[in-house]
C-alpha positions in Angstrom: 0.0 0.0 0.0 1.5 3.3 -1.1 0.1 5.9 1.4 1.7 8.9 -0.4 0.0 8.0 -3.7 -3.3 7.6 -1.8 -3.0 11.0 -0.2 -2.2 12.6 -3.5 -5.2 11.0 -5.1 -7.5 12.3 -2.3 -6.0 15.7 -2.5 -6.8 16.0 -6.2 -10.5 16.4 -5.3 -9.9 19.2 -2.9 -6.8 21.1 -3.8 -4.0 21.3 -6.4 -0.3 20.6 -6.3 1.9 23.6 -5.5 -0.9 25.7 -3.9 1.5 27.1 -1.4 3.4 28.8 -4.2 0.2 30.7 -5.2 -1.6 31.7 -2.0 -4.1 34.0 -3.7 -5.4 31.2 -6.0 -9.1 30.5 -5.9 -10.1 26.8 -5.8 -13.5 25.4 -6.6 -14.8 23.3 -3.8 -17.1 20.4 -4.6 -20.7 21.4 -4.5 -23.2 19.6 -2.2 -24.7 17.9 -5.2 -21.4 16.2 -5.9 -20.8 15.1 -2.4 -24.4 14.1 -1.6 -24.1 10.5 -2.8 -21.1 9.9 -0.5 -23.1 11.2 2.5 -26.2 9.1 1.8 -26.4 5.4 2.4 -29.6 4.2 0.7 -30.6 0.6 0.5 -30.7 -1.1 -2.8 -34.3 -2.1 -3.5 -35.8 -4.7 -5.8 -38.2 -3.5 -8.5 -41.1 -5.0 -6.6 -40.2 -3.1 -3.4 -39.8 0.1 -5.5 -43.3 -0.4 -7.0 -44.8 -1.1 -3.5 -43.1 2.1 -2.2 -44.5 4.0 -5.1 -48.0 2.8 -4.3 -47.7 3.8 -0.7 -46.4 7.3 -1.8 -49.3 7.6 -4.1 -51.7 6.8 -1.3 -50.1 9.4 0.9 -50.0 12.0 -1.9 -53.7 11.6 -2.5 -54.4 11.8 1.2 -52.5 15.1 1.5 -54.1 16.6 -1.6 -57.6 15.6 -0.7 -57.4 16.8 2.9 -55.1 19.7 2.1 -53.0 19.0 5.2 -49.5 20.3 5.8 -47.1 17.6 6.9 -44.0 19.7 7.4 -45.0 21.2 10.8 -45.6 17.7 12.2 -42.0 16.7 11.2 -40.4 19.9 12.5 -42.2 19.4 15.9 -40.3 16.1 16.2 -37.0 17.4 14.7 -35.8 19.9 17.4 -32.3 20.1 15.9 -33.6 20.9 12.4 -31.4 18.2 10.8 -34.1 17.0 8.4 -34.4 13.6 10.0 -36.8 12.0 12.5 -36.6 8.5 13.8 -38.5 5.6 12.2 -40.8 5.5 15.3 -41.4 9.2 15.2 -42.3 8.9 11.5 -44.8 6.1 12.3 -46.2 8.3 15.1 -46.7 11.3 12.7 -48.5 9.1 10.2 -50.7 7.8 13.0 -51.5 11.3 14.4 -52.5 12.3 10.9 -54.9 9.3 10.7 -53.2 7.9 7.6 -54.1 4.2 7.2 -50.6 2.8 7.0 -49.6 -0.5 8.4 -46.1 -1.5 9.6 -45.2 -3.0 6.2 -46.0 0.3 4.4 -43.9 2.3 6.9 -41.1 -0.2 6.3 -41.2 0.3 2.5 -41.0 4.0 3.0 -38.2 3.7 5.6 -36.3 1.5 3.1 -36.4 4.4 0.7 -36.0 7.4 3.0 -33.8 6.1 5.8 -30.5 7.2 4.2 -28.4 8.6 7.0 -26.4 5.4 7.4 -28.1 3.7 10.2 -31.4 3.0 8.5 -33.4 4.3 11.4 -33.2 8.1 10.7 -36.0 9.0 8.3 -35.1 11.8 5.8 -38.4 13.8 5.9 -37.2 16.6 3.8 -36.6 14.3 0.8 -39.9 12.5 1.6 -41.9 15.8 1.6 -40.3 16.9 -1.7 -41.5 13.6 -3.1 -45.0 13.7 -1.6 -45.8 17.4 -2.0 -43.2 19.1 -4.2 -43.3 22.9 -4.0 -44.7 24.9 -6.9 -42.2 26.5 -9.2 -42.8 30.0 -8.0 -42.5 29.0 -4.4 -39.2 27.3 -5.2 -38.0 30.4 -6.9 -39.0 32.6 -3.9 -37.2 30.2 -1.5 -34.1 30.4 -3.7 -34.2 34.2 -3.7 -34.7 34.3 0.1 -31.7 32.1 0.8 -29.4 33.7 -1.8 -26.8 36.3 -0.7 -27.9 39.9 -0.7 -27.2 41.8 -3.9 -27.2 45.6 -3.3 -28.8 47.8 -5.9 -26.4 49.4 -8.3 -27.7 52.0 -10.7 -26.8 51.6 -14.3 -24.1 53.7 -15.8 -26.3 55.3 -18.5 -29.5 56.1 -16.4 -30.2 58.6 -13.6 -32.1 57.8 -10.4 -35.4 58.3 -12.2 -34.6 55.9 -15.1 -34.0 58.6 -17.6 -31.0 58.4 -20.0 -28.2 60.7 -18.8 -26.6 63.2 -21.1 -23.1 62.4 -22.5 -20.3 63.2 -20.2 -16.6 63.0 -20.5 -16.5 60.2 -18.0 -18.7 58.0 -20.1 -17.1 54.7 -21.0 -18.6 54.9 -24.5 -16.7 58.2 -25.3 -13.3 56.6 -24.7 -14.1 53.8 -27.2 -15.0 56.2 -29.9 -18.6 55.0 -30.3 -20.1 58.4 -29.5 
């Protein structure tokens, strides 16, 4: 086993060779989408179990739409640390509180799909809710805008504060190019 070669192979994903010689270099870090598969430990399901899980999800989806009930507050009540996970027993309790007619087998099918934290007892309710009741496109856009960094307003170079085109000035970038 060549440990030095192993370290160099791992470092390729997060840094580059000779970085100490260029301390102002910007490196691209792997995005959460790239590292997500390594952080998830989903079970491999047979096609029959996937189909059974799909039927259970369809049943829950129709229950939620018919009764217009919101499931997320129930999960957040149980998830005090806001990790996006509840235990398998807590999930079963939430389903029971909402009067969904799910037996232990149906809960097991869902847990096989959504218990992906590595121990197969922590239920990923955020992924489950996205599957059961996906947000509308405009809601998703609004959430993205709310969580994105603040971008201060910068007026355009060629317009005044009221939106009117400003007169040519010697400081105009167009004058120096010879366009005007």
